C-alpha positions, 0 to 999 in steps of 0.5 A: 230877592237881594234884600232877602238873601242880605238881612233875612235869610240866615247868614251863619258866618256873616260873609257877604252876600251882595247883590246889585239892586240899583243895577237891577232896576235900571234896566227894569223897563227895558226888560218889560219892553223886550218880554211883554212886547218885543221877544218872539219864539226863537229870540236869544237874549244876552242879560246883564250880569248885574241885573240877574234879579231883574231877569229872574224876576221876570221869569217868575211872573212868567210861571217859567221859575217856581217861587221857592227860587226866589228866596234862593239868590246866592244861595247854594242850590238856587239862583246865581249871582249871574245868569248861568246857561248850566247852574239856573233853574230858569232858561238862560240863553247865554252865561254872563259875569265876565264882562264883555263877554256877554255883548259879543257872545250873541254877536257870535252866536248870531254868525252861528245862525247864519252859519246853520241857515245857509247850509242847513236851511233851518234853524230855530233861532231868530234875533239875538239880543245882549243887554249891555252896562255901559261900562261894560264897552270898557272891555277890549274884547268888545272892540276886537268882536265889532272891528272883525269882519265876520261880524259885518251884514249881522242884521239879526243882532241887536245890542241894548246899553244900559246908558246909566253912566255910572260903573264901580267907582266913577260916574262916566263922563258925558262925552264918552256916550257921543264918542261910543256911538260915533265908534260903532257907526264907523263900524258898520252900526245902526246906532239908534238912542233912546235918550228922552222920555215922552214927558219931556219931549213934551217940555222940549216941544213948548216955547222955549223947550229948546233951551231946557234940552240943551240945559240937560244936553250941556251938563255933565252927568256928575251934575245931572245925577246930583240934581235928580236927588233933590227935592223939587224946590232945590232943585228948580233954581239949580236947573234954572242957573244956565251958564249959557245964560238961558235960565229965564227960558227955562223957568218958563217952560218949568212953571207949570211943573209942580215942585213935587213932580219935577225931580221924576220929570228931570229924570225921565228918561228914554230907558224908562219910557215904554213907548219911546222903548217900543218905537225904537225897537221898531226902527231896530228891527227894521235894519236890514244889512246891519247890526244895531245898537241902542243907547238907552239912557237910564238912571242907575237905582231908578226908583229907589231912593238910592237913585243916581247916587255915585256909589250906588253900584252895591249900595243896599236899602236898608230895612226901613228903605225897604218897608217904605218901598212896599208902602209906597207901591201899595203891597199888603204887609207879606205879599212882596212875593206875591204874583200877580193875582190870577184874572188880572189884566196883567196875570192875563198878559203874562199868561199871553207872553208866556204861551207865545214865546214859550210854546208847547210844541217845541221846533224840531232840533237836528241831530248830530248823529254819531252813527256818522263819524268813521270808526277810524281814518285810513290815512297815509302816515309817513315814516317820520310826521309830526303830529300838527301835519298829521291833524292837517291831513285828518281834517282833509279826509274828513272833509269826505265823510257824512260827518264832515258837512257838521264841520267847521273850521276857524283860525286867527290868521294862523290858517297856514301855519297850522296846517289848515290850508288843505281843509280849506282848499277843499271846502273854501272860506264861508262868506254869505254871498259869493265872492269871485277869486282873483288870484289865479296862479296854480302854485298858490298854496292855499286858494281861498275860494269864499262863498256861502258853501264854504266850510272856514271862517277866518278872523282877524288876530284875535284869540278872544274871537276865536274862543267866543265864536267857537264857543258859540258854535259849539252851543249852535244846537241850543241856540240855533237847532243845528248842532256843529262841530267847531274845530279852531287852531290857534298859537299854542302860547297865545291860548293864554289870549284867549283865555277868558273867552275859552273858560267862558265857553267851556263854562257854558257846556260848549262842545268844540275842539280846538289845536293849540300848534305849535306848542314848548319850545320845541319850536326853538328857532321861534324864540321865547314869545313863540313858546308855551310852558303853562297851557298843558297846566291850562289843559289840566285844570279848566273843567269840563274841557278834555286836554291831549297831548299826543306823540305820534299821528295815529294818536291824532286820528283816534284823539280827533274822532273821540273829540268828534264824538264829544261834540255830538254828545249834547248831554255828557260831551266836552270840549277838547283840546289838542296840544300839537307840534311840529316835530317831525316823530319817527313813527316806529316806536309807536308801531312796534306797540301798535303790534304788540298792545293790538289796534283796539286795546291800544286805542282804547288806552290812548284814549283814556290817558297813555299806555306802555309805549316801551316796556322792559320786559319785552327787550333784552334782558341780558343787561338788566342788573338785578338785586340779591332777591332777584328783582331789577334795579326799576325806574319808569319814565312818563313822558307827553307829547314832543319830547316822548323821544327823549324819554325812549333815548334816555331808557335805551342808554339806561338799560344797557347801564343795567336798569330795567326801565318803562316809558309810558306815553302820557296821551293825557295827563289830566285823564289819568289824574281825573281817573285816579282821583275818581278811584282812590282805593281801586287801581285806576291806572292798573294797565299803566303800572304792574303790581312789581312796579309800583315801588319804582322812582318815577321820572316825568318829562313834559315841554311844559311847566314840570309840576304839570306831571309831578303828581304822577308819584302819588298814586302808588307814593314813590319818589318823583323827578319833575323835569320840564321847562320851567323858564321862559324859553329863548331861541336856540337849535332844539337840541340846545334847548332841550339840553337848557331845560333839563328835557334832553336824554342825558338829563332824564337818565341822570335824574333816574340814576340820581333817584336810584341812588337815593 
């Protein structure tokens, strides 16, 4: 498949296609042991990204992938470079590609399985297995995951490390494997290994065999990789040249092994020995109360002429080498793509395995009924309140609704400061077993009642873990048969810390909700390190993600219910990002708009992305200055989130100075942009910009990077003054910071006057 993509298929522009023949073959035996022996219905498996061709080959043999796709590796509309849940034609449980994430995704999916099973009784999943490249364990997100106590006791989780001891640029030092095994054991994992195959083990049992084993154990990975590439007559003296003086004993042990077989014997590792793998997998399956990691020793490029070559990661076989491989395997010319002939034992085995793993009758999957979502939430809204406060109040109210049992929340140790306390006090913290509460003081803000019925999962301080958990909970319907509505909270600037896992989760099609809060320089005294500037851009630019930045409490209610509907829509739904603030906002301007526009229509407009919060036509007309033709001097102010009050204050000043001002509350700039982009030849934003206003200049203002709203002028081709935060923040009073960054009322008004003058 890789050879065809690179050397046979037409490639007009000559761009490198790539592929990983060596990384695929190192995993072939493990895939064979899993698919043709170990796996059962309900098992979910994550494939090492560089072994995707081997995975697709297995799916083809099992009748799960049409033959025509074999020639489309890395082609448009064909097999993806790395396994993809949403883009590959065969069934992929976990997308992989960003190394390290494919390892921890099944771990958090196993946690989702445990949660769903304890809450709803029935799940369609069974075991969760990750095939991991040894170099993937360099990734910090792997250790963030295994260190979190939420991972404890997941005895249906198995990691198999393809320990070929080679990464992209180097041969991995041997001491590393020993250190890794110790680290996993210390974190409560069952650690197993498939180190040597049965042929080597038989030699070890002979007199003097311990010397041979010690020689192999003691040699560096670099020496081992070099030795297995030598012909037998050169390998023998090098192997017997033992620094510890055991050469004579080693020579006697291997004396009966012919030179032609010696390289294969020395490379007889456990990761390429089916019988050894069967035994180790059986031990893993018998684990009780802890996850299992198997270190399977393999050879990168096993069975190929580039086996063990230090630079074979992306090395491709030549046409001559491919031809020699075909001859060596007894494959007739032109039959390289063939499956096993019907009636052969191999074909019968493939059919038997396919029938077992993929039965025609699918287990039932529970539904998330949109009818259970309330039409609205009856929550008392104070005259002044913040969007973060509203979010917390709404969650408490949702706990009592029929859809509430599907909601599960999570946070990386910031539950109290992101307003999850009320929800947690009401629903409790999820743990597999009941925990006594030793803290009895009635004044406590947060009561950590922990047990199987809890609906909050508290994580350590790791945003990567948060977004991976949200992603796997957001795929619980597909992976476990029980749809969940995952809602997470995170300090908004630290969305960036978990960005890799966030992108992975939305790329995989997960449906979830997260609130980034508090946000922006509106945090003021909290200082620059806790102030976010680029997160509105993340929300605007990340595909498959709804992004909202509400200003008023009722908007939060509508958007939260809309986000829950997105989670229930397993076909077209998307994840949702709510950028919230702790700034108390006067709700009166919203109530005025509500009375003017009407509840149903205002809700529709807010969910679509924005509405006319202040309309000059309904204000005092006497102060408006008009041109000679009777037209007023007009300016549009488009604001999002916590700085909407500044926009309103600037508008009031401008109107007193004779300018006709309309203030647009952009609840979701992204949704507006998508609507505009999808309907360039129509009038996609007509409810926001009246025909007589479409030549008026626009001032945009947001507590975030100014460029994120600058596109608005392109809708009707008018000048824009984009105001925002384009430098790192600092500590200070909110008014001082707004003034410093030019998003205070005076700066907004000044920008408007400047554009009118121009």
